[in-house]
C-alpha positions as CSV (number, residue, x, y, z in Angstrom):
1,X,4.6,6.6,8.9
2,X,5.4,10.2,9.7
3,X,6.7,11.7,12.9
4,X,4.6,14.7,13.9
5,X,4.6,17.0,16.9
6,X,2.3,16.1,19.8
7,X,-0.5,18.6,19.6
8,X,-0.6,19.3,23.3
9,X,3.0,20.5,23.3
10,X,2.6,23.1,20.5
11,X,2.6,26.6,21.9
12,X,1.1,29.8,20.3
13,X,3.6,32.7,20.6
14,X,2.6,36.3,21.2
15,X,3.1,37.0,17.5
16,X,0.6,34.2,16.6
17,X,3.3,31.9,15.3
18,X,3.5,28.3,16.4
19,X,6.4,27.1,18.5
20,X,7.5,23.4,18.4
21,X,10.4,23.9,20.7
22,X,8.9,21.9,23.6
23,X,7.0,19.5,21.4
24,X,7.7,15.8,21.7
25,X,7.4,13.8,18.5
26,X,5.1,10.9,17.9
27,X,3.7,8.7,15.2
28,X,0.9,10.5,13.4
29,X,-2.6,9.3,14.4
30,X,-3.6,8.3,10.9
31,X,-0.4,6.4,10.4
32,X,-1.2,4.3,13.5
33,X,-4.3,3.0,11.6
34,X,-2.0,2.0,8.7
35,X,0.4,0.3,11.1
36,X,-2.4,-1.6,12.8
37,X,-3.8,-2.7,9.5
38,X,-0.4,-3.9,8.4
39,X,0.0,-5.8,11.6
40,X,-3.3,-7.5,11.1
41,X,-2.6,-8.4,7.5
42,X,0.8,-9.7,8.3
43,X,-0.7,-12.0,11.0
44,X,-3.5,-13.1,8.7
45,X,-1.3,-13.9,5.7
46,X,1.7,-15.1,7.8
47,X,3.8,-12.3,6.3
48,X,5.9,-9.6,7.7
49,X,5.7,-5.8,8.0
50,X,8.4,-3.3,7.6
51,X,7.6,0.3,8.5
52,X,9.2,3.0,6.4
53,X,9.5,6.6,7.4
54,X,11.3,9.6,6.0
55,X,12.0,12.8,7.8
56,X,14.6,14.8,9.7
57,X,16.6,14.4,12.9
58,X,13.4,13.8,14.8
59,X,13.5,10.2,13.5
60,X,16.7,9.6,15.5
61,X,14.5,9.6,18.7
62,X,14.8,6.1,20.1
63,X,11.5,6.5,22.0
64,X,9.7,7.2,18.7
65,X,11.5,4.2,17.1
66,X,10.5,1.9,20.0
67,X,6.9,3.1,19.7
68,X,6.8,2.1,16.0
69,X,8.5,-1.3,16.5
70,X,6.3,-2.1,19.6
71,X,3.2,-1.8,17.4
72,X,4.0,-5.1,15.5
73,X,6.5,-4.1,12.9
74,X,9.1,-6.7,12.1
75,X,11.5,-4.1,10.9
76,X,11.9,-0.3,10.6
77,X,13.6,1.5,7.8
78,X,14.2,5.2,8.2
79,X,15.4,7.8,5.7
80,X,16.8,10.9,7.4
81,X,17.4,14.0,5.3
82,X,18.4,17.1,7.2
83,X,18.3,19.2,4.0
84,X,14.6,18.7,3.3
85,X,11.6,20.0,5.1
86,X,9.2,17.2,4.1
87,X,6.3,19.6,3.9
88,X,5.6,19.0,0.2
89,X,3.8,15.7,-0.4
90,X,5.5,15.0,-3.7
91,X,8.9,15.4,-2.0
92,X,7.8,12.9,0.6
93,X,6.5,10.4,-2.0
94,X,9.7,10.6,-4.0
95,X,11.8,9.9,-0.9
96,X,9.6,7.0,0.1
97,X,10.0,5.6,-3.5
98,X,13.8,5.6,-2.9
99,X,13.3,3.7,0.3
100,X,10.9,1.2,-1.2
101,X,13.2,0.5,-4.2
102,X,16.0,-0.2,-1.8
103,X,14.0,-2.9,-0.1
104,X,14.0,-6.5,-1.2
105,X,10.5,-6.2,-2.7
106,X,7.1,-5.7,-1.2
107,X,3.5,-6.7,-1.8
108,X,1.6,-3.8,-0.3
109,X,2.3,-0.3,0.8
110,X,-0.2,1.0,3.4
111,X,-0.4,4.7,4.1
112,X,-2.6,6.6,6.6
113,X,-5.3,8.7,5.0
114,X,-3.2,11.8,5.7
115,X,-0.6,13.1,8.1
116,X,-1.7,14.5,11.5
117,X,0.2,17.8,10.9
118,X,-0.5,18.8,7.2
119,X,-3.3,16.3,6.2
120,X,-2.7,16.8,2.5
121,X,-4.0,13.3,1.7
122,X,-1.7,13.1,-1.4
123,X,1.3,11.0,-0.5
124,X,-0.3,7.6,-1.0
125,X,-1.7,8.6,-4.4
126,X,1.5,10.1,-5.5
127,X,3.4,7.1,-4.3
128,X,1.3,4.7,-6.3
129,X,1.7,6.8,-9.5
130,X,5.5,7.1,-9.0
131,X,5.8,3.3,-8.5
132,X,3.4,2.7,-11.4
133,X,1.2,0.5,-9.2
134,X,-2.6,0.3,-8.6
135,X,-3.5,2.8,-5.9
136,X,-6.7,3.4,-4.0
137,X,-7.5,5.6,-1.0
138,X,-10.2,6.0,1.6
139,X,-10.2,2.2,2.4
140,X,-12.1,1.0,5.5
141,X,-11.7,-2.7,5.1
142,X,-9.1,-5.0,3.5
143,X,-9.6,-8.7,2.7
144,X,-6.5,-10.5,1.4
145,X,-6.8,-13.1,-1.3
146,X,-4.3,-15.0,-3.4
147,X,-2.3,-12.4,-5.2
148,X,-4.9,-9.7,-4.7
149,X,-7.0,-7.8,-2.2
150,X,-10.6,-7.0,-1.8
151,X,-10.9,-3.5,-0.4
152,X,-13.9,-1.5,0.7
153,X,-14.5,2.2,1.0
154,X,-17.5,4.0,2.1
155,X,-18.9,6.6,-0.3
156,X,-21.7,9.0,0.3
157,X,-24.5,6.6,-0.4
158,X,-22.9,3.2,-0.9
159,X,-20.0,0.9,-0.1
160,X,-17.6,0.4,-3.0
161,X,-15.8,-3.0,-3.2
162,X,-12.8,-3.1,-5.4
163,X,-10.5,-6.0,-6.4
164,X,-6.9,-4.8,-6.4
165,X,-4.0,-6.9,-7.8
166,X,-0.7,-6.9,-5.9
167,X,1.7,-5.1,-5.5
168,X,-0.4,-2.0,-4.7
169,X,-0.6,1.1,-2.6
170,X,-3.6,1.6,-0.3
171,X,-4.4,4.5,2.0
172,X,-6.6,3.6,4.9
173,X,-9.2,5.7,6.8
174,X,-9.2,5.9,10.5
175,X,-12.4,3.8,10.6
176,X,-10.5,0.7,9.4
177,X,-9.5,-0.2,13.0
178,X,-8.7,1.0,16.5
179,X,-4.9,0.9,16.9
180,X,-3.9,-1.2,19.9
181,X,-1.8,0.2,22.6
182,X,1.4,-1.8,23.0
183,X,1.9,-3.7,26.2
184,X,5.1,-3.7,28.2
185,X,6.2,-7.0,26.6
186,X,5.8,-5.5,23.1
187,X,7.8,-2.4,24.1
């Protein structure tokens, strides 16, 4: 998931530049769908979910970390790089590959369809290519099966159903679910 500025806190300056000085940082809206899908899959398969994020000092925010963990993550892994702007999707994908390779293995990487700030829609695809794994985007339904997934995506005039072997990288659309709001007990 990616930390993005809360849209309501962004100010437009007199020179037409955007100011993020008063912006609070939150989990991107599209990434909330990926986290919710991960939570549901972990519950259904009796697995676990680790959330991985890369960014700058904004990820040191304990409120942001609590928000991520309260949404059903079993663990949170954060890569903080002050020297990178994380505005280039390939840069982000390469950093996430480092984080994934440091983990003790994974079956599925779920990404939001894009980030709330840049919405390049490329990180998931690039991640799959860099990891040399099957990758598919635009997914609106995931059905786990033994060692594979059935995924659906809605195209212009049809619903495409694909069988995907694991491990894999999947980018989910916002129509896959409605992210739940964590309760006080979860927080």
